[in-house]
N, C-alpha and C positions, 0 to 999 in steps of 0.2 A: 450667640457665640462671640460677636464683635465686642459686646459690652463686657462679657466675662473676662476676656483676655486683654481688654483695653487696646484693641487693634482698630485703627481708624477705618472708616468706610473706604477711603481712598486707597489705603494699604491693602485692604482685602480685595478690592477690585483689581489692583495691580497684580497681586498674587494669583488670582484666578486667571487673569489675562496671560500671565507667564506660563501657567499650567496648560492653558489652551494652546499657546504657541508651541510648547514642547510636544504636546500630543499631535498637533498638526504636522510638525516637523517629522515626527516618527512615522506617521501615516505616509507622508510623501516619500520618506526614505524606504519604507516597506514596498511601496509601489515601484520605486525606481530599482531597488535590488531585485525584485521579482522579474521586472522587465529585462534587466541586464542578464540575469541568469537564463531566462528563456532564450534570449538572443545568442547566448554563448553555448547553447546545448549542442553537444557533439553526438551525432547519431551513431558513429562507430563505437565510441566508448560507453554510450548510454547514460552520460551524466554531463552536468554543466561545467564550464571552465571557471571555477571560483577564483582562480588567480586573477583573471581579467576583471571579474566583478570587484574584487578588493582594490585593484589598481584604479578603477573608474570611481569607486565610492570613497576611496582613501580612508577606510575604517577597517578595524581588525576582522579577520575571517569569521571568528565565532559570532561576532556581533552581526555580520552580514547574514549568517545562517539563521540567527534568531529573528531577523527582520523579514526573512523570506516568507511569503504568504502563499501556501499551496492552493488556496481558493482562487487566487488571481492567476495562477500559473497554467500554461497550456501543456506543460510536461507532466506525464503520469509516472509515478514512481514504479520502478521495476519490482517484480516479485521473484525472489531467488531463495525459495524455502529450503533447498538442499545444498549441501556444500559443493556438490558436483555442478551446480548451476553457476558457480562463481568462477570467473577467469582468474588466472594467476595474477594478472595486472590489478584486477579489482581487489583481490585479497591483500596484495602488497600496499595498495593505496589506502585501504581501510585501516590496516595496522599502523601505517605511518601517520595517518590523520589522528588516530586515537592517542598514540604515544607522544606526538608533538604538541598536542593542544590540551591534554588532560593529565593531571598528576595522579588521579585515581579514577578507576572505571566504575561509575555509578549509573543508576537508571537515567539520570539526566543527560548522559552522553548520547544515547541512542536516537532521540529525536533529531539532534544536530547531525549525527553521523548519517542518519537516513536522508536528510536533505543534501548533505555533501555528496553522498554516493548515489543519490537518486534511487534508493532502494528502501523497501519497507523496513522500518526500524527494528522489528522483531527478527527480520532476516539478518540485519547487521549484527545484532546481539548474538545470534546463533553462530554466524561465521567467525566472529572474533573469539567466541568461546571455544570453538573447534581449533582455532589456531593457538590459543593460549593453553588449552588442555587437550592435545590431540587424542583422538580415539577413532576406531574404525566403526563405521555405521553400515547398515544393510545396503543403503543406496550407494555409498562409496565402494563397498566390497563388490557389488554387482558391476559398477562402472569399471573398476580395475580388472575384473574377470573378463569383461568384453575386450578391454585393451590387450590383455595378455593373450587372449584367444586370437587376436589380430596381430600377434607377434611384436607388440610394442615393448621396447626395452624398459627396465625398471627406472633408469635415469630419466627417461622421457616422461614416464608416469609421475615420477617425483616432481619434475618441473611443472607438470600440468596441475597437480594438486599439492602445492607447497605448504602442507599443513604440519607434517612431522619435520623435526630438525635434521634427521638423517635418513638416507635411503633405507638403511638397515632397519630403522624403526618402523617405517612404512611397510616394508616387506614382512617383518615379524608380526605386526598387527594384522596384516592381511591373512597370513597363514594360521594365526591363532584365533581368528574371529569365528564365532559360532552364533548364528542368529537364533537357532532353536535347540531345545534340549532333545537329543536323539533318543533318550531313554523313554520319552513319551510316545505312546502309540500314534501313528500317522492317521490323520483324518481321512475317512473314506468318502470319496467324491460320489455324490448321488445325482440323479437326473430328476429335476423338479417337474411335476405335472403342471399343466396350464392352470388348474384350479388352485394348486398350492402357491403358484406365482402370484395369482390375483389376490389371494388371501394375505400373503406377506406384504404385497404392495399396499394393501389397505392398512395394515399395521404400521408400516413405515410412514404413510401419510398421516396417521393419527398420533403416533407416539414419538416419531423421530424429531430431535432437535439438533441443529447444526453443531457438530463437534461432540455430540453425546448420543451414543447408540445404546446405552445401557437399558433404558426403559423399553425400547422396541425389541431388544434382545430378550428381555424377561417375558414380554407378552408373546413373542414368537415361540419361545420354548414351551410355553403353556399350550399354544395352538398346535405345535408339532412335537409332541413328547417322544416320538420314535426317531427323530432326526437329530444328529449330533450338533452340539453347540458350534463346532468349527464350521460345519456346513451351513448352518443358519446365519452365522456371522458373515461368512463369505458372500451369501446371497444378499444380505442387508448392505454390505459394502458395495456390491455390484449395482444395486438399485440406487443408492444414494450418490454414487459417483456420476450418474448420468445427468447431463445438464439440459433441462428442457428449454424450449424456445423462449426468447426474450420478448415480452409484450410492451406496449406503450405504457401500461399501468406500472410495470416493473421500473421502467425508466423514470417515470414521474416520481415514484416513491424514493428511488435511490438519489435522484437529483436533489430533492428537498433535504434528504438526510446529509448529503455532501455539503450543502450550503450551511447546515446546522452544526455538523461535527467535523468537517474536513474529510480527508481521505482515510478515515479510521475504519478500514474494511471489516475488522473484527466486530466493532460495535454496530456498524450498519448491517452486517450479516445477521446479527441477533435481532435487530429491529425489524427486518423483513423476513425473519425466520428462515434464513438461508445461509449458505457458506460464505466466508469472506472472499474466496476466489470468484464466486459467481457474482457477488456484489460489485467487485472490481470490473468484471467482464461487462456487466450492464452499463456501468459508467463509461467504459471505453467505447462501447457501441454508441452511447449518447453523444460522446465527444466527436466521433467520426461522422455522425449524422449532422451535427452542428457545423462541421467544416464544409458541408455541401452547400451549394447556392440556396438561399432562403427567400421565401416569399413572406410578406407581412400582411396581416389582416388589418382592417380599418381600426379595430379596437386597439391593436398593438401600436399602430402608428399614432393614435390619439394619446395613448399613455406616454409614448416617447416624446410627443410634442409638449405634453405637460411637464415632463422631466426637463426638457430644454428651457421651458419658460421659468421653471422654479430653480434652475441652476443645478439640477441633480446630475452627478457625473455618471460615466458609462457603467461602472460596476454596480452601483445601486439601481440604475435603470434596468440592467439585466435581471436583477433579483425581483424588481417590481413586476416586470413583464413575465418572467418565469419560463419563457420558451425560447429566448434568444441569448446568445453569448455576449459578453461585454464587447468583443471585437465587432460582432455584427451590429450591436447598438451604437458603437462609436462610428462605424462607417455610415450607418443610416442617419445618425445625428448630423454628421458633416454634410450629407446630401440635403437634409431638411433645412439646415442653417443656410445653405447656399441658395435655397429657393425662397 
């Protein structure tokens, strides 16, 4: 390559050195941005104070968001899958962020919006879409019904869910909303026998895939030809919504996948053949366990001593050990260096 383009060896080495320096600077900036974001986390608002991070780093907000590393962060993104999960303040902040920093709303916006809001990116996309193209949903309709039954005024409901541009628009959408076609016959609720429940549980275990109930529904309809599709689907939903206990094997699998893919719960859920929500719950439990006081085995300490000897930093040490957080590694590294 050097001979073909007539670049001297010295020039090539200088270019490579400059690339290494730029990469190292970016890594250091990423670590610093993530640390500052974690330190500025506001429990009440559920998100970080990015204005303070921008002031400390003296670089633009969007660049800070791109540098943020979720693998190094101690803050878990919030899951707000329904529009009723969003506060009026969160909705206002999301709309302002998107309008101020992006001239067009594309798929590239949502990873950055997710970091800024500390909310899963798909939930940010949903909320912004609802605000841009207001529509009544079953969840929102049910929430409004509860508020109306509690004698809440329409103006207060409008302030709580500032999705529609006018109170009249919200009220009209509420009264015009129909979730089901009343012309269709109502499903008849049946009482399942113990044998039928055991059989459909076996079918769910064999054919169910997270987010896809079609195959298990087909097999269940064959097994129970005298039971309506609505009743079978209701029982399948009931079974698949139950969250079984979390085992140490579950935590080990999810932990390795988070290190590989980040907090992409949809992908991790597919990898472990489970739902994204349960994958996130497993990770949350793991993080809570890691915050508790920890004991170190002799093998773990020997690995950490080798990391100290070889100049390996705490994040890489945590990955090599596999059972300790970077903070725990850092604290124990300081103790070992002191001795």
